[in-house]
C-alpha positions, 0 to 999 in steps of 0.5 A: 148437562145431558152428558153429565147426567149420563156419566153420573149414572153410567160412569163409563170411560166412553162418556168421559171421552165424549165429555172431554171432546165436548170441552175441546169443541167449546175451547175451539170456539172460545179463544180464552186460554185453557185453565192454567195457561198464560194469557200472554202466549205459549212461551209464558206457560213454562218457567217460573210463574211466581213473583220475584224478590230482591236478592242482594249479591247478584253482581255489580252491574248496570244496564239502563232501560226504559221502564215506568216501574219505580223498581224496574231498573233495580230489578233489571240489573238483578236479572242481568247479574243472574244471567251472567251467573247462568242462574237462568230460572231465577233470571226469568222470574226477575224479568217476568216480575218487571213485565208484570209491573210494567207490561210495556217494558220491552227489555223485560221480554228481551231478558226473558229471551236471554234467560232461555238462550238454549230454548229457541222456541220459547226465546222467539215468543219472548223476543216477539213481545219485545219487538212489539214495543221497540218504538217506545224505547231508546236506540240502544235498547232497540239495537239489543232487541233487533240483534236477538230478533234477527238471530232467532229468525228463521232466515238465513237457514244457516244458523252459523251465519245468524251466529256470525251476524249476532256477533257483528250486531253486538260489535255494532252496539259497542261501536255506537255505545263504547261505554256500554260494558254490558255489551262487551260482557255479553259479546264475550260470552257469546264468542265463547258459546259460539266457539263450541258451535262451529265459530272458532275463536280466532284470538282468545287474547283479544276476547280477554282484552275485551273483558279487561275493558269491563274490569277496568271500569268495574273490577268485580264485574261478573264477567270474570265468569266468562273469563274462566270459561274462555281459558278453562281447558286451554290455558287455565293459568290465565284465569287464576286471578278471575277464579280468586275473585269470582265468588265475590262478584255475585256471592248469592249465585251458586254457580259463581262459587262453582266456576273457580273449581274448574280452574283449581281442579286443572291445577290439581288444587282439589281442596280449593276446588272442593271448597268452592263447590261445597259453597255452591251446593249450600247456596243452591240448597238454601235457595231451592228450599226458600223458593220451593223449586226441585233441585234439578230445576237449577242449571248445573246443580247436579254437575256441581255436586257430583264434581264435589264428590270427586274432589272430596274423594281426591282429598280423602273426605270420605264420609262427606262424599258418601253423604253428598252422593246419598243426598243426590239419590235422595233428591225428589225424582221427576219424569222431566227433571231427575230419574235413572233414565235421564243420565245428567241429573241428581239420581244418576250422578249420585248413584255413580259417585256413591259406587265410586266412593265406596269402592275407592275407600274399600267399604265392602260391607257398606256396599252390600248393606246399601244394595238392600236399600234405595241407594243401590237398589236394582234399576231398569237401566241396564248399565246402572244395574251392571254397575251395581252387580259389579261393585257387589261382586267386588265386595263379595270377592274382597270379603272372600264370599265365593258363593255370593260371588257365584250368585252375582255371576249367574245374574250377569250370565243370565243377562248375557244369554238374554242379550245373545238370544235377542240379538239372534232374534233381531238379526234373523228377523232383519235378514228375513225382511231384507230377503223378502224385500229383495235387498242385495247382499251388501244391503242385507248384511248392513241391515242385519248388523244394525239389527244386532247393534243394541245387543252388541253394545250391551254385551260389550260391558256385560262380558268383561264383567263376567271375565273379571268375576271368573278371574276373582273366583280363580284367585279365591281358589288359590291361583295367582294373578298373572299378567294375562289374568290382570288384563281382564280386570278393569279396575283402577291401577291402585286397586290392581296394585293391591290385587298384585300385592295380595295375589300376584307379583309384588314387583308389579304391585310396585310398578302399578302403584307408581304409575297410579301416583304419577297419573293422579298427582295430589290425590290422596288414595293413590299415594296411600296405596303406594306407601302401603305397597312399598312398606309391605314389599320391604322398601321402607325408605321409599315408603317414608319418602312417599309418606312425606308427600302425602302429609303435605296434602293430608289436611282433609283425609279421614284417618279411619278410612281403610287406605289411610288406617293401613298407614298407621304402622308407617306413621308410628315407625316415623315417630308421627302422632296418631293424628299425623295430618297437616294443618289446612292451608290455601296453597295458592298465593292468588288468594292473598290474605284471604282464608277459607271461611266456615260454609255452614251459614250458606245453607245445608250440605244436602237438599232439605225439603221446606216446611209445608204451609198450613191451609184451611179448606172447606169440604163438600160435606161442610167439614174443615181441614188444615195441615194439623188434620193430617198430623203424623200422616202423609198427604197429597194435595191435588190442586185442580182448576175446576170441573170445567177443566178437561185435563183436571177431570182427566187427572182426577180420573187417573188418580181414582183407580190408584186411590186404594194404593195410596191409602194402603201406603198410608197416604191421604189424597185431597183434591182442592178446587178454586170453586164454591161448594155447590160446584164441587159436586159437578166434578163427580159427574165426570167420574169414570172410575166405576164409582159414582164419586171420586174415592177421595174428598174434594175441597173448596178454595174459592179465594185460591189462598192455598194455591198461592201459599203452595205456589200453585199460582201465577202471581204475574197473571193472577190465576191458579195453576195445576199442582200436586204436593206431597207432604210427609209425616213431619209436615215437609214438602217432599215432592211438587209439580205446578204448571199449566198442565196437570201432572198425569203420571200417577203411577210414577207419583205413587212409586216416588211418594213411597220412596221418599216417605221410606227414607 
């Protein structure tokens, strides 16, 4: 109490740190987990902590287990289906639900380990729980647990040997229980996974034969997923039959719609590939909203959608490609899941695909308009920033704006100068250090070269950009595009063909357009450019022949897009109607009589934030608030776990200095704790912001009702969690974070809140 009294009057960071140290000492003496942390172990802190529901359509699978819960077997089969569909996050939720209902169900913990296959640290925690319960289950179940327990052990040190041992252990399960088709399915996927980790598949045909045993018993088993992986990139034709039925095996799992796209893409059947990827996107978006998880939580979500954009570009669905790219950029960003520095995530993929789409379909004015918005805003990522400047330079060039093109050139030149200065500085420092340490010449040269490597990598993509801009400036000044100049322009061949047609050699334009078509079969834009080039160079018969090829794949093209709108004179000359597109059809015979269905019922095309639950909270001053209190005004709910949680106190103090910034942005801050009104004031005792009280109100939720409604609650262990939720002016949940530790990057949250609310 003495520490609290001092803090109340002095409010100094020193005393805050002293108080937190005191908390930490108390925790050392008390074995009780910290607030928000699982009582079951560290592995249980992460992952889904909210209850699972029964989901139809996760696969025709049956994996018998020992469980006392009446619904345990049904839910376990659901979890196995989710594992087969790589829906790992939701599979873990399902297995956690079983363990919550039947804590002695050993296979529930085995399932959690399988759902974290690529996270050995968490897997070990789960498999240890399973191993503790091996004496209460069947021999078959024991074999599964023992096999994966040995695989996750630290011995032997050589992981390849442990992988090989797991393969042998799975084969043993099949030998002992030959009717266990799930063992055969799991062995098949492990063989494929391990083939990418140093254990080559000796015979893919033998693995295929193993899966055919599964299909003989269950024709629509989700193992068709693994068959696609097995042959994708090797002999995709062998997996065409699996691609045709995979979405039927587990229609509720988005990834099972995505995977056929791999095979159809290999056969350049882009419409069919896009069809499946669009279904995957819609299912993901529906489930993300229902379960209230951020999009990038889901395995391969961003990858599916960026590939969908690529396929829409191939078939000419321009507006949809732009909408999806923008949707990926609009998705909530998170320091752990989705941001420009991460690369393999929504925002990075969205930015890249948006630039590609706008450039491919020659939307030059739209590029410049979007460069003033969050869609193509400047970033701290050097490569993304150069991509932005480069596409802007191309837009200025195509629109004939020489002055703006020079402006972009100056920005890139400045980056080059800074990179060269930094390179010189780093190399000089490295040389001086090496000489001081009396390194020999060879060692010194190596150290100096390494010191300049980062700048060299940056200059490798900055200098070609300047070279291209300089050539474009010359073209605007009336110079011709000769072969030497063309080599310095790093554009696609179709784009170069158009440049030669306008500024250079028509014969070179014909040559490049032909190469582009040959290298990009069944893609609409290269064909459209080829037709335009042949028509403009006077070869009308060749233009007509190429037009007939484009017609066959034209079902989805957007006629008002520049590459296709240019072809209207050709269509008129050939006696075609204004809408000369072919009717949509599945080209492949492997679908039989199945027709593509409308996909709107599966979910929205882009992620839609869910509606925020209402709440009824009692404030420290006796006032009550609900969601209606903030109608038309954004609010951030901060769920903290009481004044005794040191990290919560730290979080509230991190919010305090920025409270005025949130207020200036029109965002209210509300902190909610699961403690009675009389206890709320104690949190203020630890305020270190220079004020006597936190500059935002504290509210009581003694029964944790709002914690539960917002899913900042561990349903399995019946306890509240730390959480932050941004609710926009329309009452939608725009950003969320809930877990064992409170979110501490408040500056990021402020920036992201302003970005999301500005859309």
